[in-house]
NUGUDREN-474972 format. One record per residue: residue in one letter; x, y, z of N, C-alpha, C, O in turn. Coordinates in steps of 0.1 Angstrom, whole numbers, padded with zeros to 4 digits, always signed. Layout:
% NUGUDREN-474972
aXYZXYZXYZXYZ
...
% end
This chain:
% NUGUDREN-474972
x+0002-0030-0164-0008-0021-0166-0021-0021-0154-0023-0033-0151
x-0031-0012-0148-0037-0021-0134-0051-0012-0141-0049-0002-0148
x-0064-0016-0139-0074-0009-0140-0084-0016-0131-0086-0028-0130
x-0089-0006-0127-0100-0007-0113-0106+0005-0116-0105+0013-0126
x-0118+0004-0104-0127+0013-0096-0127+0021-0088-0126+0030-0095
x-0128+0025-0078-0132+0032-0064-0149+0029-0062-0157+0036-0067
x-0152+0018-0055-0159+0010-0052-0174+0022-0042-0186+0020-0043
x-0165+0034-0030-0174+0035-0025-0179+0049-0036-0190+0054-0034
x-0169+0056-0047-0174+0059-0058-0194+0055-0063-0205+0062-0065
x-0190+0042-0061-0204+0036-0068-0218+0037-0056-0230+0039-0057
x-0212+0035-0047-0218+0038-0032-0233+0053-0035-0244+0054-0032
x-0223+0060-0043-0231+0076-0038-0231+0077-0055-0228+0087-0061
x-0236+0064-0062-0238+0068-0076-0235+0075-0085-0241+0083-0091
x-0217+0070-0084-0209+0076-0091-0203+0069-0103-0191+0070-0102
x-0206+0063-0112-0199+0053-0119-0183+0059-0120-0182+0071-0123
x-0169+0049-0119-0158+0054-0125-0150+0042-0130-0153+0031-0127
x-0141+0047-0139-0124+0033-0139-0118+0042-0142-0120+0053-0147
x-0107+0033-0137-0096+0044-0133-0082+0031-0148-0084+0020-0153
x-0072+0041-0149-0060+0027-0156-0049+0037-0150-0049+0049-0149
x-0040+0026-0148-0026+0028-0144-0017+0019-0152-0018+0007-0153
x-0006+0028-0158+0006+0022-0165+0017+0028-0157+0017+0040-0154
x+0027+0020-0154+0041+0021-0153+0050+0023-0163+0051+0015-0172
x+0058+0035-0163+0063+0038-0176+0076+0038-0170+0083+0045-0177
x+0084+0033-0161+0097+0035-0159+0092+0031-0142+0082+0035-0134
x+0108+0021-0140+0106+0010-0130+0118+0006-0129+0123-0003-0136
x+0130+0016-0115+0140+0013-0112+0139+0012-0096+0128+0014-0090
x+0150+0008-0090+0150+0005-0080+0148+0018-0071+0143+0018-0060
x+0154+0029-0077+0159+0042-0067+0143+0046-0077+0134+0040-0070
x+0140+0049-0082+0127+0054-0089+0120+0054-0096+0125+0055-0107
x+0104+0054-0096+0091+0045-0107+0081+0057-0106+0075+0064-0097
x+0083+0058-0120+0068+0068-0125+0058+0059-0135+0060+0050-0142
x+0048+0065-0133+0034+0058-0137+0027+0071-0147+0032+0082-0149
x+0022+0068-0149+0006+0073-0157-0003+0069-0149-0002+0059-0143
x-0018+0079-0149-0029+0071-0143-0040+0080-0150-0038+0092-0149
x-0050+0077-0155-0061+0081-0159-0075+0077-0149-0077+0066-0146
x-0086+0088-0144-0094+0079-0143-0107+0089-0149-0106+0101-0151
x-0115+0083-0150-0133+0090-0157-0143+0090-0145-0147+0079-0143
x-0149+0099-0137-0160+0097-0128-0169+0104-0135-0165+0112-0144
x-0185+0102-0132-0196+0105-0137-0202+0109-0124-0204+0100-0116
x-0205+0120-0122-0219+0130-0111-0229+0128-0120-0226+0129-0132
x-0240+0125-0119-0251+0129-0124-0257+0141-0113-0254+0147-0103
x-0271+0139-0123-0274+0157-0115-0270+0155-0098-0264+0146-0092
x-0275+0168-0094-0278+0170-0076-0264+0162-0067-0263+0163-0055
x-0253+0156-0075-0241+0148-0069-0239+0156-0059-0232+0148-0051
x-0240+0166-0054-0239+0176-0036-0246+0165-0028-0239+0160-0019
x-0259+0162-0031-0266+0156-0023-0261+0141-0022-0266+0135-0012
x-0255+0136-0028-0251+0121-0020-0235+0117-0021-0231+0106-0017
x-0228+0125-0026-0213+0124-0019-0211+0126-0010-0219+0132-0002
x-0198+0122-0006-0196+0118+0008-0186+0135+0011-0187+0141+0022
x-0180+0138+0002-0177+0153+0002-0184+0162-0001-0189+0164-0012
x-0188+0170+0013-0197+0178+0012-0196+0189+0003-0185+0189-0003
x-0201+0198-0002-0199+0212-0011-0195+0226-0002-0197+0237-0007
x-0192+0225+0007-0183+0233+0013-0169+0229+0015-0162+0236+0022
x-0163+0215+0008-0151+0213+0007-0146+0209-0005-0134+0207-0008
x-0162+0207-0016-0157+0203-0027-0163+0213-0039-0160+0213-0051
x-0171+0222-0032-0177+0235-0040-0182+0236-0054-0182+0246-0061
x-0185+0223-0057-0191+0212-0068-0207+0211-0067-0211+0200-0062
x-0217+0219-0072-0230+0220-0073-0234+0218-0090-0231+0225-0099
x-0242+0204-0091-0244+0202-0107-0261+0204-0103-0265+0193-0105
x-0271+0210-0101-0283+0205-0097-0291+0207-0114-0303+0203-0117
x-0285+0211-0122-0288+0211-0137-0286+0199-0150-0293+0196-0160
x-0268+0194-0144-0266+0187-0153-0258+0179-0149-0253+0182-0138
x-0253+0164-0157-0246+0161-0152-0229+0163-0158-0226+0168-0168
x-0222+0159-0146-0209+0162-0148-0193+0149-0146-0188+0145-0136
x-0189+0147-0163-0176+0147-0164-0166+0147-0155-0161+0158-0154
x-0160+0138-0148-0146+0143-0141-0134+0134-0152-0134+0123-0156
x-0128+0141-0153-0110+0134-0161-0100+0132-0159-0092+0132-0168
x-0097+0131-0142-0078+0136-0138-0076+0129-0143-0082+0119-0147
x-0062+0134-0146-0050+0129-0152-0038+0130-0146-0035+0142-0142
x-0029+0121-0142-0014+0122-0135-0003+0118-0136-0004+0106-0134
x+0005+0119-0138+0018+0116-0131+0024+0114-0121+0028+0123-0113
x+0024+0101-0122+0035+0098-0103+0046+0098-0104+0051+0096-0115
x+0054+0101-0091+0066+0096-0094+0066+0091-0075+0060+0095-0065
x+0079+0079-0077+0085+0080-0060+0098+0075-0066+0101+0068-0076
x+0105+0084-0055+0120+0085-0056+0123+0077-0039+0116+0080-0029
x+0136+0067-0040+0140+0067-0030+0150+0073-0032+0153+0075-0043
x+0155+0077-0025+0170+0086-0015+0177+0077-0011+0189+0078-0014
x+0171+0067-0002+0178+0058+0010+0171+0052+0014+0160+0057+0016
x+0174+0041+0017+0161+0027+0019+0158+0032+0034+0158+0021+0040
x+0155+0041+0043+0145+0046+0049+0139+0056+0049+0135+0062+0059
x+0137+0059+0030+0130+0074+0029+0123+0070+0014+0130+0066+0004
x+0114+0072+0013+0108+0072+0003+0104+0089+0000+0104+0097+0009
x+0101+0093-0013+0095+0104-0017+0082+0102-0027+0085+0097-0038
x+0073+0105-0024+0065+0102-0036+0057+0114-0042+0054+0123-0034
x+0054+0115-0055+0051+0127-0058+0037+0132-0071+0042+0130-0082
x+0028+0136-0073+0025+0136-0082+0020+0149-0091+0023+0159-0084
x+0014+0154-0103+0009+0163-0105-0001+0158-0112-0001+0147-0116
x-0013+0166-0113-0024+0163-0120-0033+0174-0123-0035+0185-0118
x-0039+0168-0134-0050+0184-0143-0062+0172-0144-0063+0161-0149
x-0070+0180-0138-0086+0174-0135-0098+0183-0149-0106+0192-0145
x-0098+0179-0160-0107+0186-0166-0120+0180-0161-0121+0168-0159
x-0131+0189-0159-0144+0196-0153-0154+0197-0164-0156+0209-0168
x-0161+0185-0171-0170+0186-0186-0185+0186-0181-0191+0177-0176
x-0190+0198-0184-0205+0196-0185-0205+0202-0195-0196+0206-0202
x-0225+0202-0197-0228+0212-0207-0233+0226-0205-0242+0231-0211
x-0225+0233-0194-0218+0245-0193-0240+0252-0186-0246+0262-0190
x-0243+0242-0177-0253+0247-0170-0250+0253-0159-0252+0265-0158
x-0245+0243-0149-0241+0249-0138-0227+0258-0139-0226+0269-0133
x-0217+0252-0146-0206+0259-0144-0196+0257-0160-0197+0246-0166
x-0188+0267-0163-0185+0262-0172-0171+0251-0178-0163+0245-0170
x-0169+0250-0189-0163+0234-0188-0149+0247-0183-0147+0259-0185
x-0138+0233-0173-0127+0237-0173-0120+0231-0166-0128+0224-0159
x-0106+0229-0162-0095+0222-0159-0089+0229-0146-0087+0241-0145
x-0087+0219-0137-0081+0222-0125-0063+0216-0123-0062+0206-0130
x-0051+0219-0116-0042+0216-0118-0040+0217-0103-0043+0227-0097
x-0033+0204-0099-0032+0198-0086-0014+0192-0086-0009+0186-0096
x-0007+0197-0073+0004+0190-0067+0001+0182-0054-0010+0182-0048
x+0011+0174-0052+0012+0164-0042+0026+0161-0034+0037+0163-0040
x+0027+0156-0023+0039+0154-0023+0033+0145-0006+0027+0149+0004
x+0041+0134-0010+0043+0125+0004+0055+0122+0010+0063+0115+0003
x+0058+0124+0018+0074+0116+0024+0068+0105+0033+0059+0106+0041
x+0077+0091+0030+0072+0077+0037+0084+0075+0042+0095+0075+0036
x+0080+0072+0060+0092+0064+0062+0090+0053+0073+0088+0053+0085
x+0093+0045+0063+0089+0031+0066+0095+0022+0079+0104+0013+0078
x+0090+0026+0092+0098+0024+0098+0102+0009+0099+0113+0006+0095
x+0092-0003+0105+0094-0017+0099+0089-0019+0087+0083-0011+0080
x+0092-0035+0083+0083-0040+0076+0067-0037+0076+0061-0040+0086
x+0059-0033+0066+0048-0029+0064+0042-0021+0077+0031-0024+0081
x+0051-0012+0081+0044-0002+0088+0058+0016+0085+0070+0018+0085
x+0046+0024+0081+0053+0036+0078+0046+0046+0080+0034+0046+0077
x+0055+0059+0086+0045+0065+0092+0051+0078+0077+0061+0078+0070
x+0037+0088+0078+0033+0095+0057+0032+0111+0063+0022+0114+0069
x+0043+0121+0061+0039+0129+0058+0032+0138+0045+0039+0141+0035
x+0019+0142+0046+0012+0147+0033+0014+0163+0031+0018+0169+0040
x+0012+0169+0016+0011+0183+0017+0012+0181-0001+0019+0174-0009
x-0001+0196-0002-0003+0197-0015-0008+0209-0019-0008+0218-0011
x-0013+0210-0031-0017+0227-0042-0030+0221-0047-0029+0212-0056
x-0039+0224-0043-0051+0223-0052-0057+0238-0060-0065+0246-0055
x-0052+0239-0072-0058+0250-0076-0050+0257-0087-0053+0263-0097
x-0036+0256-0081-0024+0258-0086-0028+0275-0087-0030+0282-0078
x-0027+0278-0101-0027+0293-0101-0044+0301-0094-0046+0312-0089
x-0050+0295-0096-0062+0298-0087-0061+0298-0070-0067+0307-0063
x-0055+0289-0066-0049+0288-0053-0065+0284-0043-0070+0291-0034
x-0071+0271-0049-0082+0271-0038-0081+0265-0032-0089+0267-0023
x-0072+0254-0029-0068+0254-0014-0054+0247-0011-0049+0240-0020
x-0048+0248-0001-0034+0235+0002-0041+0226+0015-0051+0228+0021
x-0031+0214+0017-0033+0207+0026-0021+0202+0033-0011+0201+0026
x-0021+0200+0045-0008+0194+0050-0014+0184+0058-0026+0184+0059
x-0005+0171+0065-0016+0163+0069+0002+0150+0074+0013+0149+0071
x-0005+0144+0081+0004+0134+0089-0003+0117+0091-0015+0117+0095
x+0001+0107+0090-0007+0096+0092+0005+0084+0094+0017+0086+0092
x-0001+0068+0099+0006+0059+0098-0005+0050+0091-0017+0049+0092
x+0006+0042+0081-0001+0034+0076+0008+0017+0074+0019+0014+0070
x-0006+0010+0080-0002-0008+0078-0005-0016+0064-0016-0016+0058
x+0006-0023+0062+0007-0031+0049+0007-0041+0052+0017-0042+0059
x+0000-0052+0053+0001-0065+0057-0008-0075+0046-0020-0074+0044
x+0000-0081+0042-0001-0091+0029-0012-0085+0022-0009-0075+0015
x-0026-0089+0022-0035-0080+0016-0042-0072+0021-0048-0064+0015
x-0042-0073+0033-0048-0061+0042-0041-0044+0040-0029-0044+0036
x-0048-0032+0042-0041-0021+0038-0050-0013+0051-0062-0016+0051
x-0044-0005+0061-0051+0008+0066-0041+0017+0071-0031+0015+0077
x-0048+0031+0066-0041+0040+0070-0052+0048+0082-0064+0044+0083
x-0045+0060+0090-0048+0066+0102-0042+0076+0105-0032+0076+0111
x-0050+0089+0098-0039+0103+0099-0048+0116+0105-0057+0111+0112
x-0047+0129+0105-0050+0138+0104-0043+0147+0093-0031+0147+0089
x-0057+0158+0087-0053+0165+0078-0058+0178+0078-0070+0179+0083
x-0052+0190+0074-0055+0204+0076-0055+0210+0061-0045+0213+0055
x-0067+0212+0058-0074+0225+0045-0072+0231+0050-0076+0233+0062
x-0061+0243+0037-0061+0254+0043-0066+0265+0034-0063+0263+0022
x-0072+0277+0037-0078+0282+0025-0081+0295+0031-0087+0297+0042
x-0078+0305+0021-0084+0317+0025-0088+0320+0032-0082+0329+0039
x-0102+0316+0036-0112+0317+0045-0110+0313+0058-0116+0317+0068
x-0099+0303+0059-0095+0293+0068-0092+0282+0070-0100+0276+0063
x-0087+0275+0075-0081+0262+0078-0092+0252+0087-0098+0256+0097
x-0092+0239+0082-0103+0223+0085-0094+0215+0087-0082+0215+0082
x-0101+0208+0097-0088+0201+0102-0099+0185+0100-0110+0184+0105
x-0094+0175+0092-0099+0166+0095-0095+0147+0097-0088+0144+0088
x-0098+0139+0104-0093+0129+0103-0096+0120+0089-0105+0119+0081
x-0081+0114+0092-0082+0102+0079-0084+0090+0081-0075+0085+0088
x-0093+0084+0077-0089+0070+0075-0093+0060+0064-0104+0060+0059
x-0083+0052+0060-0088+0046+0050-0080+0027+0053-0070+0022+0058
x-0094+0022+0046-0093+0005+0050-0097+0000+0038-0107+0002+0032
x-0086-0011+0033-0088-0020+0017-0080-0030+0019-0072-0033+0028
x-0084-0037+0005-0078-0053+0006-0072-0054-0009-0077-0051-0020
x-0063-0059-0006-0056-0062-0021-0057-0074-0029-0052-0084-0025
x-0067-0073-0043-0072-0086-0044-0065-0089-0056-0066-0100-0062
% end
């Protein structure tokens, strides 16, 4: 079991906690369950990294609790290929002043090509909103994993009925 938090959310005054539990671990297949809780205080849209046009979440009159639950899978059909997938349901709970309590589903997939040890090329894709078709995304990135250090650099497109929006991806992390 892993227990942790997203430090960047705390910078934006959004307390959070995550738990991830492995339910199957074989050489060719791994499955895990993940549960998070994120609290967005009033007017979170004014403090968040994600702008309103991207998240479509505004809460001027209420606190919001997000509680995403996911099933993650990693399949290794060949030594040079990993396929990662997840199915997520995101309950959004508030006092219903800003919006009704609801849950949104999403699917994502990532194909990973480990080029040499510690270096991977990744192709990303997913759908958020499922039946509502909020948006889909496609992207590609490079990932470096070296001992305690991780870095990912890439580009993604968010596809909506109104049009597409491209954005760079940059992630830097440390394993503790």
